[in-house]
VOGU-3710 file (C-alpha; in Angstrom, 3 decimals, decimal comma):
1> mqqdkrliei> 22,382/-18,303/24,575  22,523/-18,183/20,760  22,222/-21,705/20,251  19,128/-22,225/21,881  17,552/-19,594/19,138  16,445/-20,116/15,761  17,051/-18,475/12,408  14,629/-15,096/12,167  12,346/-15,978/9,360  10,754/-13,839/6,763
11> ddlyrivlie> 7,410/-14,220/8,676  8,632/-12,490/11,846  8,379/-9,946/10,264  4,821/-9,663/10,879  5,699/-9,763/14,708  8,015/-6,821/15,193  5,998/-4,197/16,976  6,567/-0,187/16,980  6,284/1,829/19,280  5,422/6,136/17,921
21> dprvspdgrw> 5,010/9,492/18,984  5,746/9,557/22,697  3,889/12,479/24,821  4,386/12,979/28,250  1,399/14,415/30,238  1,697/18,061/31,710  2,256/16,785/35,171  4,734/14,684/34,165  2,739/10,866/35,399  2,505/9,559/32,206
31> iayvqvttdr> 3,402/9,144/28,907  0,796/8,015/25,641  2,248/6,666/22,900  0,985/4,545/19,735  1,777/1,504/19,189  1,571/-0,125/15,693  1,454/-4,215/15,044  0,560/-5,357/12,035  -2,690/-7,113/10,718  -1,390/-9,830/8,448
41> leneyrrniw> -4,876/-11,067/7,182  -6,074/-7,426/6,189  -2,393/-6,660/4,881  -2,106/-3,614/7,074  -0,984/-1,573/9,732  -3,012/-1,339/13,524  -2,274/1,517/15,793  -3,419/1,880/19,336  -3,160/4,365/22,192  -1,206/3,139/25,318
51> viptagdskp> -0,242/4,912/28,219  2,534/4,242/30,958  3,497/5,724/34,473  6,617/7,634/33,959  7,699/6,357/37,511  8,365/2,997/35,478  6,171/0,929/38,315  3,569/-0,884/36,475  2,748/-2,278/32,990  1,606/-0,309/30,003
61> iqltrsgkds> -2,198/0,264/30,039  -4,017/0,280/26,522  -6,496/2,929/26,100  -7,659/2,036/22,630  -8,234/-0,698/20,126  -9,875/0,131/16,976  -7,092/-0,348/15,370  -6,852/3,145/13,619  -6,034/5,811/16,290  -3,060/7,722/16,341
71> aprwspdsnr> -1,523/11,441/17,472  -2,105/11,510/21,234  -2,237/14,867/23,132  -2,648/15,924/26,245  -4,396/18,529/27,565  -2,155/21,720/29,001  -4,474/20,512/32,037  -3,556/16,493/32,147  -7,203/15,543/32,696  -8,012/15,033/28,667
81> lafisardkk> -6,458/13,062/25,659  -7,035/14,297/22,026  -6,239/11,551/19,367  -6,819/10,904/15,789  -9,004/8,043/14,895  -10,136/6,356/11,606  -12,557/3,703/13,379  -15,277/5,423/11,118  -13,754/5,396/7,878  -12,166/9,192/7,720
91> pqlyilnvta> -9,982/9,848/10,350  -11,800/12,566/12,575  -11,049/14,376/16,401  -11,575/12,688/19,542  -11,242/13,453/23,117  -11,248/10,890/26,121  -11,239/12,014/29,457  -8,402/10,218/31,553  -9,295/11,238/34,879  -12,987/9,852/34,905
101> pggepravtk> -13,892/6,142/35,372  -15,038/4,629/32,420  -16,644/6,353/29,382  -16,312/6,493/25,612  -14,181/8,830/23,772  -16,113/11,710/22,359  -16,096/12,806/18,552  -15,262/16,530/18,095  -15,554/16,331/14,363  -17,207/15,253/11,422
111> lpngvsapaw> -15,890/16,829/8,112  -15,845/14,843/4,898  -12,239/14,935/4,509  -11,141/14,048/8,084  -9,026/16,031/10,264  -4,970/15,407/10,885  -2,214/17,223/13,469  -4,352/18,386/16,673  -2,955/21,005/18,486  -4,429/22,433/22,154
121> spdsayiafl> -4,583/25,658/23,039  -3,059/27,130/26,650  -6,167/27,131/28,135  -7,838/23,691/27,152  -10,390/25,432/25,594  -10,041/24,660/21,830  -7,980/22,286/19,615  -6,522/23,347/16,046  -5,964/20,693/13,544  -5,463/20,689/9,781
131> sstnaeeraa> -8,029/19,430/7,214  -7,825/19,142/3,344  -10,081/20,586/0,956  -10,385/22,245/-2,245  -11,351/25,841/-3,576  -15,594/24,572/-4,355  -15,299/22,791/-0,604  -14,531/25,964/0,893  -16,801/28,177/-0,850  -19,692/25,391/0,210
141> edagekpppp> -18,079/25,880/3,756  -18,251/29,567/3,802  -22,227/29,839/2,329  -22,861/27,707/5,485  -24,116/24,546/2,820  -24,835/21,607/3,973  -26,230/18,260/2,518  -29,715/17,094/4,019  -29,033/14,422/7,043  -30,087/10,826/5,108
151> adkleakhrs> -33,382/9,126/6,086  -31,731/6,262/7,306  -28,349/3,773/7,503  -29,045/2,981/3,561  -29,352/6,233/2,459  -26,189/7,186/4,547  -24,046/4,272/2,524  -25,673/5,124/-0,585  -24,284/8,402/-0,676  -20,941/7,195/0,680
161> erkdydeaqr> -20,503/4,703/-2,425  -21,593/7,894/-4,654  -19,566/9,879/-3,427  -16,373/7,919/-3,734  -17,165/7,048/-7,432  -17,580/10,248/-8,549  -14,430/10,977/-6,855  -13,137/8,427/-9,283  -14,421/9,385/-12,037  -13,535/13,048/-11,560
171> wdprpvsrip> -9,844/11,904/-11,895  -10,126/9,948/-15,020  -8,040/10,926/-16,776  -5,692/12,585/-14,171  -4,586/15,823/-15,109  -1,038/16,725/-13,928  -0,372/20,543/-13,862  2,337/20,878/-11,057  5,312/19,041/-9,468  5,050/16,850/-7,470
181> yrsgtsyldd> 1,704/15,096/-8,601  2,214/12,750/-6,027  3,456/11,412/-2,339  4,622/7,426/-3,017  2,744/5,612/-4,405  -0,829/7,940/-3,791  -1,460/10,557/-5,902  -2,023/14,533/-5,549  -5,713/16,120/-5,830  -6,788/19,569/-5,299
191> rfaqvyvvav> -7,662/19,572/-1,694  -5,300/21,257/0,165  -4,398/21,119/4,171  -6,105/24,178/5,838  -6,065/24,860/9,385  -9,282/24,946/11,712  -10,113/25,413/15,268  -13,074/23,977/17,060  -13,739/24,505/20,770  -13,782/21,722/22,981
201> seersdeeiv> -16,493/22,166/25,870  -18,405/19,415/26,892  -20,736/21,679/27,658  -21,368/21,840/24,074  -23,553/19,570/22,019  -22,376/17,957/18,740  -24,536/20,665/16,570  -23,227/23,411/18,864  -19,472/22,396/18,074  -18,890/23,976/14,754
211> prrmtdvdad> -15,228/24,176/13,378  -13,556/27,315/12,221  -11,234/27,795/9,454  -8,562/30,155/9,566  -6,944/29,765/6,147  -8,478/29,850/2,669  -5,113/29,179/0,143  -4,588/26,264/-2,271  -1,077/25,501/-0,216  -0,552/22,359/2,262
221> heppqwtadg> -0,084/23,959/5,534  2,221/22,566/8,198  0,866/21,444/12,014  -0,642/24,482/13,409  0,840/25,451/16,864  -0,679/28,025/19,722  1,962/30,499/21,021  2,080/30,555/24,634  -0,826/33,795/24,991  -3,180/31,849/23,124
231> qflltartad> -3,843/34,854/20,536  -2,406/33,340/17,393  -1,461/30,159/15,229  1,952/29,255/13,958  2,115/27,171/10,554  4,311/27,414/7,410  2,599/26,962/3,672  4,500/27,840/0,161  4,570/31,534/-0,633  4,244/30,534/-4,192
241> plgdmpwrss> 0,674/28,282/-4,413  0,970/28,424/-8,287  4,797/27,213/-8,429  6,186/23,583/-8,730  8,109/22,239/-5,461  6,165/24,040/-2,548  8,552/22,571/-0,416  11,302/25,198/-1,929  9,444/28,288/-1,111  8,035/27,575/2,262
251> vlcrislrdg> 7,441/30,099/4,918  6,523/30,579/8,349  3,013/32,173/8,817  1,008/33,920/11,960  -2,496/33,849/12,201  -4,609/35,736/14,379  -7,500/34,196/16,342  -9,222/37,555/16,269  -9,622/38,727/13,024  -7,821/35,699/11,063
261> vcelttdlsh> -5,497/37,359/9,276  -2,466/35,734/8,433  0,935/37,605/8,535  4,149/35,731/6,505  6,953/36,015/8,851  10,283/34,824/7,010  11,163/36,077/3,531  12,244/33,652/0,869  16,333/34,097/1,274  15,623/30,522/2,856
271> tsykplpaph> 12,707/27,869/2,940  11,234/27,465/6,527  9,346/24,945/8,330  7,798/23,516/11,478  7,375/26,760/13,624  7,029/25,457/17,392  6,363/28,722/20,052  8,312/28,517/23,342  6,256/27,480/26,480  6,608/31,180/27,606
281> gsllvftrlp> 7,076/34,236/25,501  7,431/35,231/22,512  10,433/33,212/20,984  9,680/30,354/18,371  12,553/27,531/16,852  12,171/26,348/13,091  14,033/24,851/10,433  15,039/26,468/7,565  17,728/25,432/4,875  19,220/28,373/2,473
291> qerlteritr> 17,520/28,922/-1,322  21,016/28,464/-2,447  22,131/24,793/-3,150  19,345/23,813/-1,032  19,403/20,327/-1,197  23,423/20,460/-0,249  22,519/22,090/3,101  22,244/20,983/6,430  18,594/21,534/7,728  19,263/24,696/10,289
301> lavmdsaggp> 17,620/25,232/13,460  16,865/28,411/13,980  14,955/30,891/16,633  13,495/34,014/15,989  10,458/36,333/17,516  7,062/34,684/16,685  6,255/38,307/15,515  9,438/37,874/12,950  12,756/39,687/13,185  16,386/38,671/13,159
311> iqdlnleldr> 17,473/35,323/13,431  19,839/33,193/14,954  21,339/29,223/13,364  21,845/27,359/17,075  23,179/24,217/14,890  26,122/25,644/12,243  28,935/24,160/14,303  27,583/20,846/15,125  27,158/20,596/11,165  24,497/18,223/11,830
321> sameyrwsnd> 20,812/18,501/10,503  18,373/19,089/12,964  15,561/16,818/12,712  12,619/16,475/15,782  12,764/19,350/18,433  11,088/20,581/21,353  11,424/23,190/24,066  12,744/23,017/27,483  9,436/23,711/30,211  11,448/26,977/31,005
331> gkeilftaes> 12,103/28,232/27,395  15,816/28,221/28,126  17,038/25,393/26,049  15,846/23,621/22,990  16,505/19,698/22,604  16,784/17,885/19,068  17,456/14,955/17,018  19,999/14,608/14,769  21,961/11,806/12,663  25,846/11,430/12,662
341> wgacelykva> 28,032/8,559/11,715  24,733/5,828/11,619  23,243/7,050/15,035  20,667/9,325/15,544  20,953/10,999/19,088  19,312/13,860/21,187  21,369/17,162/21,625  20,405/20,030/23,701  21,229/23,767/22,718  20,700/27,208/24,757
351> atggqvervv> 17,909/29,222/22,643  20,428/32,044/22,875  22,868/29,789/21,271  26,088/27,997/22,212  27,835/25,184/22,796  25,572/22,160/21,737  25,625/18,884/24,080  24,350/15,679/23,843  21,620/14,078/25,946  21,252/10,708/25,225
361> tgdititgfd> 23,603/9,395/23,113  24,879/5,798/21,649  24,499/3,204/18,955  21,045/4,176/18,734  18,076/5,595/16,319  15,619/7,680/18,253  12,642/8,217/16,332  10,521/10,068/18,705  11,232/11,682/21,924  9,019/14,271/24,450
371> vaangevayv> 10,170/16,477/27,209  8,725/16,819/30,595  8,311/19,897/32,730  10,778/18,512/35,087  13,412/18,149/32,023  13,091/14,273/32,171  12,645/12,939/28,651  10,868/10,015/26,961  12,205/8,919/23,902  11,999/5,495/21,244
381> aatplnpsel> 15,009/4,017/20,145  15,767/1,656/17,883  19,185/-0,475/17,926  20,930/-2,793/15,879  19,262/-5,732/18,068  15,989/-4,173/18,891  13,831/-2,284/16,548  11,748/-0,539/18,892  11,360/0,188/22,619  10,214/3,099/24,653
391> fwqradgshv> 12,963/4,701/27,343  12,465/7,100/30,182  15,353/9,308/30,896  15,693/10,602/34,896  17,077/13,713/35,985  20,287/12,348/37,162  20,983/10,938/33,749  19,895/7,319/34,170  18,065/5,609/31,582  14,543/3,280/32,116
401> qltsvnqlll> 13,356/0,821/29,691  9,517/0,978/30,118  8,308/-1,304/27,275  9,454/-4,669/25,872  7,085/-4,784/23,204  9,373/-7,079/21,005  10,807/-9,497/23,378  9,225/-12,474/23,092  10,180/-12,517/19,485  13,916/-11,730/20,373
411> neaivqpkre> 13,992/-14,334/22,737  13,327/-16,874/19,902  15,298/-15,542/16,592  18,690/-14,792/16,520  19,639/-11,388/15,587  23,236/-10,652/14,348  25,191/-7,832/15,554  26,610/-4,946/13,210  30,111/-4,883/12,242  31,309/-1,046/11,088
421> lrfvsaqgve> 33,404/-0,204/8,353  35,649/3,208/7,789  36,861/3,714/4,229  38,203/7,084/2,583  36,749/7,731/-0,801  39,167/8,788/-3,754  38,375/12,570/-2,797  40,081/11,735/0,444  36,344/11,471/2,240  36,338/9,431/5,161
431> lqgwymlpvg> 32,858/7,226/4,675  30,647/5,106/7,075  29,842/1,291/6,200  27,985/-1,751/7,673  28,421/-5,292/7,562  26,554/-8,779/9,170  28,100/-11,849/9,355  25,982/-15,081/8,748  24,740/-17,042/11,269  27,814/-19,755/12,226
441> yepgqtypla> 30,158/-17,752/10,543  33,551/-19,728/10,996  36,779/-17,868/9,830  38,675/-18,786/6,518  35,627/-19,946/4,825  33,802/-17,918/1,923  29,999/-17,027/1,701  27,402/-15,385/-0,359  27,580/-11,213/-0,135  23,952/-9,372/-0,043
451> lnihggphv> 24,478/-5,418/-0,987  21,929/-2,904/0,214  23,047/0,210/-1,773  21,332/3,254/-1,373  18,554/3,851/-4,454  18,681/7,925/-4,941  18,749/10,186/-6,447  15,208/9,933/-8,210  13,439/11,353/-11,087
//
C-alpha cells in the first residue's frame, strides 16, 4: 500500500540496479547478463556477470566479482563464457569454463590499450575482438618489437606510471584536426579500433597466444562478426579516414581470414552500420541511412548477401527506426527493437520482407534482448514503475520475470505513475508528452510545475 511507503529520495539513486546485455546460451539452458550497481564511495558503476536458468526455477548465480566485467559471450558449444574485464587496469579478454567445477577465468589477451567486443568463431576455436592502436604502435607490432619484461613489480609499476605521464604530455596542448574531436567528456586521440583474432585453445601457453591483427587503417571499426562458414569477418568503418564525421560515410567490410584482404561491400549512396550474418547461409542484416537529408530519416533495417549485391529494406512501411537486432535460429526471421510513442518494443519480420509483427509489446522500454535456438526470447525491460529487470518470453507467448533486482527499493519508496498527453502542433502533427502528479495530489489544488525539456540539437 502506498501509505506504508516513503517518498523517494535522492540517495535512492545509488540503490537502483540495472541489467545489461542478456545472452542466451546456445543450448538454451542459461542466460548470462551484466548486473550494474553503484559504488557510492568510489563514485563509479560496478559491473559483474550473472547467469540464471531459462527454466526460471532457481535464483540467479553471480559468476564474477571484480566489479569491472562486461560483454559475456557464450562459445557455440555452450561450454565456455568469454567476457571483457578491466580487473587488471586495462580491459582484457577472459574465458571461463562453465562446465567444469571451480577454476578462475583465464586471461587471453594482454594488449597495452585493452580490448572490446568479443565474438566467437563458429567452431569455438577463435575469438575476434577490437583493440585501439595508432600507426606507430601498429608498425611496432608488425615488426615484432616488444619491450623486455620488467625485472620486478616495482619496475612494472614505474613503467606504467611513465607511460601514463608521457601520454598526458603528448596531448598537452591537444591539436584538433578533425570532427568529432571528443566523445561525451572524453577527448579522442590518434588511436582507432582495429580488428584482431586470437586462438583460444586451452592447450596453448600464454606465450603462444599472439593475437593476429586483421586491419590497418586509421579508422574505427565496428564490432566484428563471423560468417556462418567461419571464412570471413564482417565489420564497418568509414570510407574516408581523413574526413570529418566518419559516421556519415560508413561502409560494410568483409575481411578474409585466409589472406586478410578487406573488401568494401556497400557504396556511399547510404551510410551503413552493424552487419550481422545469418546463422546459416550467406545473408546479413545491417542498418543504413540514405545520404540525402540523412539525419531526418529513419534507420533502415536491410538485408543483402555478405559478399554484396542487391539490398532490401525491411522496415520502411513500419516507419520506425530499427535499433538492436538478432536473427532467428533458422535464419528466416529478424527480430529487432524500435521506439514508437514512448515505448521501445520488440518486432519481427521475414528476411525476405513482408509484414512486420510485434513480439513483445506494452508500456515498456526494451534495453537489450537475445533469441534462443527454439525462438524464445530473453529481454531486459524498464517500465514506468521499475527501472530494469530481466524477462523470458516462452514459445507460447507467456512472459516470466526472472529477476527482482529493484524490488527492495520499490517496496520502500513511492514511484508515481506517468500520465500521457496527446496534442496537435501548429503544423497539425500529433505529439506526445507525459506528466506526473505529486505524491498526495488533491484535485483543485495548485502545485509548482517542473519541466523536463529535450536539450538538442547541439553544436
